[in-house]
Backbone as a ProteinNet text record, in pm:
[ID]
protein_1_A
[PRIMARY]
MSATAARLKPALNVFISHAREDQSLVERIVRGLTFGGRVRVHTDRMLAVAADWRSELRRALETTHVFIVIGSMISLAYYLKV
[TERTIARY]
11153.7	11156	11163.4	11246.6	11261.4	11161.9	11087.7	11027	10994.3	11124.3	11099.5	11070.2	11093.9	11015	10904.4	10830.8	10706.4	10602.2	10663.9	10606.8	10594.5	10639	10675.3	10562.2	10546.7	10509.7	10378.6	10277.1	10144.9	10038.8	9985.9	9920.1	9737.4	9691.9	9560.6	9590.5	9558.6	9516.4	9396.2	9343.1	9249.4	9261.4	9078.7	9075.8	8925.2	8972.2	8833.5	8836.7	8674.1	8646.7	8542.3	8567.1	8516.8	8513.3	8468.6	8420.7	8493.8	8544.8	8652.1	8607.6	8457	8417.4	8503.4	8453.3	8498.9	8648.5	8742.6	8916.5	8919.1	8894.9	8957.1	8888	8750.2	8743.4	8764.6	8816.8	8903.4	9051.8	9123.9	9237.7	9244.5	9170.6	9159.6	9187	9078.5	9027.7	9204.5	9230.4	9422.9	9445.8	9478.1	9571	9570.7	9435.3	9373.2	9498.4	9422.9	9449.9	9536	9687.7	9772.7	9891.3	9825.8	9865.7	9988.1	9941.8	10056.2	10095.2	10097.1	10196	10125.6	10050.8	9976.2	9927.6	9822.8	9773.3	9776	9763.9	9826.2	9678.5	9702.6	9566.7	9575.1	9503.4	9443.3	9376.1	9348.5	9212.5	9228.4	9068.5	9184.6	9185.4	9232.4	9298	9475.1	9534.3	9607.6	9683.7	9581.7	9603.1	9699.3	9838	9921.6	9827.4	9831.4	9719.9	9779.5	9897.4	9949.3	9946.2	9923.9	10007	9853.1	9832.9	9706.7	9588.2	9517.9	9433.6	9355.7	9299.5	9189.9	9312	9438.7	9479.3	9517.6	9574	9572.6	9542.8	9428	9287.7	9215.6	9246	9183.8	9289	9478.4	9579.8	9522.2	9512.2	9474	9359.5	9260.3	9115.8	9117.2	9257.2	9236.1	9361.3	9419.4	9441.5	9468.4	9272.8	9255.3	9134.5	9192.1	9136.3	9000	9008.2	8841.8	8847.2	8702.9	8697.7	8538	8635.5	8505.9	8463.5	8329.6	8282.1	8210.4	8300.1	8214.9	8136.8	8021.2	7908.2	7823	7861.5	7813.7	7691.1	7635.7	7504.1	7623.7	7712.4	7795.7	7807.3	7840.4	7884.8	7739.4	7631.7	7520.2	7425.6	7456.7	7403.1	7455.3	7549.4	7706.1	7580.2	7560.8	7542.1	7416	7307.1	7113.1	7102.6	7242.7	7233.8	7092.5	7174.3	7028.7	7107.5
12726.5	12597.3	12692.6	12658.6	12747.4	12770.6	12865.9	12921.2	12747	12784.2	12623.2	12486.5	12440.7	12360	12383	12492.8	12494.8	12540.2	12575.3	12580.4	12405.4	12306	12177.3	12080	12096.7	12086.9	12118.5	11929.1	11978.4	11984.2	12086.2	12170.4	12089.2	12002.2	11951.9	11825.5	11801	11621.6	11614.6	11469.8	11474.2	11314.7	11236.6	11100.6	11071.1	10985.4	10919.1	10733.5	10779.8	10582	10571.3	10450.4	10383.5	10261.2	10155.9	10045.1	9953.3	9829.7	9743	9801	9756.9	9733.7	9856.1	9953.8	10167.5	10159.8	10064.8	10090.9	10122.8	10060.9	10160.6	10242.8	10322.2	10432	10516.7	10478.2	10603.6	10606.8	10471.2	10542.7	10589.6	10665.7	10748.4	10868.3	10851.8	11035.6	11018.3	10962.7	11006.9	11043.3	10952.7	11043	11183.4	11200.6	11336.3	11438.7	11419.2	11451.1	11540.9	11377.8	11423.8	11485.8	11473.8	11569.1	11596.5	11758.5	11854.7	11841.9	11747.3	11709.1	11772.6	11902.4	11925.3	11899.1	11774.3	11747.1	11589.8	11544.5	11399.7	11315.9	11218.6	11141.8	11011.5	10993.4	10846.1	10801.4	10599.7	10563	10485.7	10445.2	10316.9	10204.6	10146.8	10083.6	10109.8	10207.6	10229.4	10197.9	10172.7	10185.7	10039	10011.4	9937.3	9860.5	9675.9	9620.7	9561.3	9551.7	9428.9	9611.6	9683.8	9868.3	9812.3	9905.2	9916.7	10035.2	9908.8	10048.3	10113.3	10119.3	10210.9	10338.3	10326	10436	10495.9	10366.8	10474	10595.3	10522.2	10539.9	10722.3	10693.5	10804.9	10906.3	10849.9	10968.9	11101.5	10937.6	10965.3	11088.2	11061.3	11174.1	11315.4	11254.9	11373.5	11498.8	11451.8	11554	11611.1	11517	11568.5	11681.2	11713.7	11879	11828.1	11772.1	11755	11518.8	11506.3	11371.4	11332.4	11264	11281.6	11070.7	11081.1	10982.3	10947.6	10804.1	10733.4	10609.4	10694.2	10664.7	10601.1	10475.7	10409.4	10374	10294.5	10201.4	10039.8	10093.4	9896.1	9900.5	10026.6	10029.8	10024.4	10110.7	10132.2	9983.4	9897.3	9792.2	9667.2	9697.5	9611.6	9612.3	9779.2	9832.7	9804.2	9797.6	9794.6	9624.7	9567.8	9401.1	9395.3	9468.4	9423	9356.9
9391.7	9322.2	9179.3	9075	8933.4	8867.4	8797.1	8718.7	8602.2	8548.4	8489.2	8545.5	8664.4	8723.7	8766	8805.7	8823.8	8692.8	8551.8	8440	8457.5	8452.2	8395.5	8555.3	8648.9	8725.5	8699.1	8707.6	8720.5	8771.7	8750.6	8751.2	8801.6	8783.2	8797.8	8800.2	8938.9	8961.2	8945.7	8860.5	8834.7	8882.9	8977.2	9026.1	8859	8829.8	8726.1	8796	8854.1	8842.5	8784.7	8750.4	8607.5	8590.3	8509.6	8595.6	8461	8516.9	8411.6	8249.4	8263.3	8089.7	8022.4	8102.3	8003.6	7961.9	8038	8071.4	7887.1	7789.5	7717.3	7683.2	7714.2	7692.1	7787.4	7919.2	8018.2	7951.7	7847.1	7838	7760.7	7721.5	7605.5	7667.5	7778.3	7820.9	7893.2	7943.8	8025.6	7915.1	7774.1	7687.7	7684.2	7636	7589.3	7692.1	7841.5	7967.6	7952.9	8025	8014.6	7892.3	7775.6	7634.5	7649.7	7691.7	7736.7	7885.5	7957.6	8114	8177.3	8211	8325.9	8398.5	8321.6	8434.7	8493.7	8621.1	8628.4	8713.6	8628.1	8645.3	8741.5	8807.8	8871.5	8857	8866.7	8869.7	8962.6	9051.5	9077.3	9037.5	8908.3	8860.9	8888.1	8929	8962	9033.6	9159	9297.1	9315.6	9368	9423.8	9503.1	9445.4	9455.1	9612.1	9583.8	9783	9846.3	9806.1	9901.2	10035.2	10068.7	10181.4	10111.3	10012.2	9906.1	9942	10075	10139.2	10142.2	10238.3	10248	10107.9	10001	9864.4	9744.4	9783.1	9704.4	9830.7	9957.9	10055	10033.4	10028.5	9919	9815.2	9724.9	9598.4	9570.4	9639.6	9694.1	9709	9833.5	9904.8	9786.5	9712	9605.5	9505.7	9499.4	9404.3	9440.7	9275	9197.4	9107.5	9026.2	8945.7	9007	9057.4	9026.9	8913.6	8866.8	8719.6	8736.4	8754.2	8715.3	8598.4	8531.5	8415.9	8423.5	8365.6	8365.3	8231.8	8171.7	8074.9	8057.1	8003.4	7986.5	8009.2	8025.9	8001.2	8185.8	8214.5	8382.4	8408.8	8425.4	8474.5	8505.9	8372.9	8396.6	8495.9	8459.2	8558.5	8724	8806.9	8901	8923	8813	8819.6	8784.2	8756.1	8760.1	8607.6	8473.1	8400.5	8328.1
[MASK]
++++++++++++++++++++++++++++++++++++++++++++++++++++++++++++++++++++++++++++++++++

């Protein structure tokens, strides 16, 4: 691999878990993280619907360096059924 290719290759894989209601917040976070091109972000919403979802998720998590959970009041209310 050339030095230029090594510099351009994403250095960090990030996985973000979030509730559907927090999608607009996550989109802003993804734009900020990927701005310089050195971070590759995956979310469960990006996994192919027709694909074997569990295998796709496992593969994404196995290559993840950082796992972020977005726990907003919206998502907490959903999970707590408040």
